[in-house]
C-alpha positions, 0 to 999 in steps of 0.5 A: 509443430506443438504450439498451444492453439491461442483459442486453447489459451488462457484467458488472462494471457490473451489481453494485455499485461498488468491491467485492472479494468474495471477493478476498484481500488482504495488507496489509504494516505495517497494524497502526497508521497508513496500512497500517490505514485501507488494510486496513480500507477493503479488508475493508469492500470485501469482501475477507479480510484479512490484516495484517501487522506485528512486534510480536504483541500490537499485531497481535492488537489491530488485527484484532480491531479490524478485525474488530469494525468491518468485519464482515469476516474478518481475520487477522493474520501477523506477520513482519518483511518484511526476514527473507526466510525468514519472509515467504515462509513467511508468504506461502505459508502465506495462500495454501495457506488461501486457494487464491489470493492477490488483492491485495498492498499492500506497505506498510512502510517505516522511515525514518531522518533524516540526512545522506548523509554519516552514514550507513554503507554499512551503515546504508543497506543495513540502510533499503534491506534494508525499504524496497525489496528487501522488498517487491520480493521479496513482490512476485516472490512475490505475482505468482506466484500472481497469474499462475498464477490469471490475476488480481491485483493490486499496489499499492505504496505510495511516497510523494512523498518518490520524487518531490520531495525533502527535506533529510537524507532521501536514502536513504528517497527513493531506495528511494521511487524504486527502489519507483516504477520497479519498479511500472512494471516490473512492471507491463510484465512482468505485464500479459498475465497479468492482473496489474495494478501501481500505486503510490499515494504518500501525502504528509503524514498525520496517524499515530501516526508523524507525531504529534511533527510534527503537535504541532510548531506550526512545522511544521504551519504549513509544511504550512499553507502547502505543502499547497494544501488547507491541513491535515495529511491524515486516515489514513482518506483513503488507505483509497479509493485502494487499493481503487480500484486493487484493484478491478476497475473500475481493470481498465486502471489499470496503471502509475500513481501515485495521489498523495494529498497535498492538492495538495503535489507540485503548488505552486509 
């Protein structure tokens, strides 16, 4: 019998898979929607999670709900990701309190659906400041902590809009494509320091933000035809993707875009 003796198996194989006990995570834009669900999944996996948003009341309620539903350690960090000083100070405080930062989920994304001809330079700069520059700066700061400790997971939430396009969504599409490029660059730059960089690209999810489209019979009919699974994504279905990429089980996954879209982007 040639079975490997348990004592010689890798340490990761001797523990429950996909556990994040002892890890510290920050999920931006997580008071609701997909960010909330990813924060919940990380907390259920054992991570200490900091959630972020601008509305202090909503954020406090979300932290309380997550603590109650997961039994984990969840704290609220209220700051605007586009406010460079506030964002940097918040991350510095988080690192100082816990002595580490293991997981950053860059989830915040603003959207402005209109034709490119209708954007002023200032409009575009404002959107790109939130959707591209802010995640870049947060990732840079987080990577500094992660390199110093020899371990980290940079997770960028892009969108299928980073791979395919629709009418009247040019700046958001450009930003998401840029984030995918940033993710790949960080995957190359930080890998030798024990830090992986990957992305999650959600498709059409029935979040609060998309409720108007969910309620639109014509648009939901389009989703039924366009998505091979024939439905909207349920927000909780995004959580496991974040846990996987944050876990030790994904230690050799680097520079990858994990598409969670029910098959939309592979349909002709």
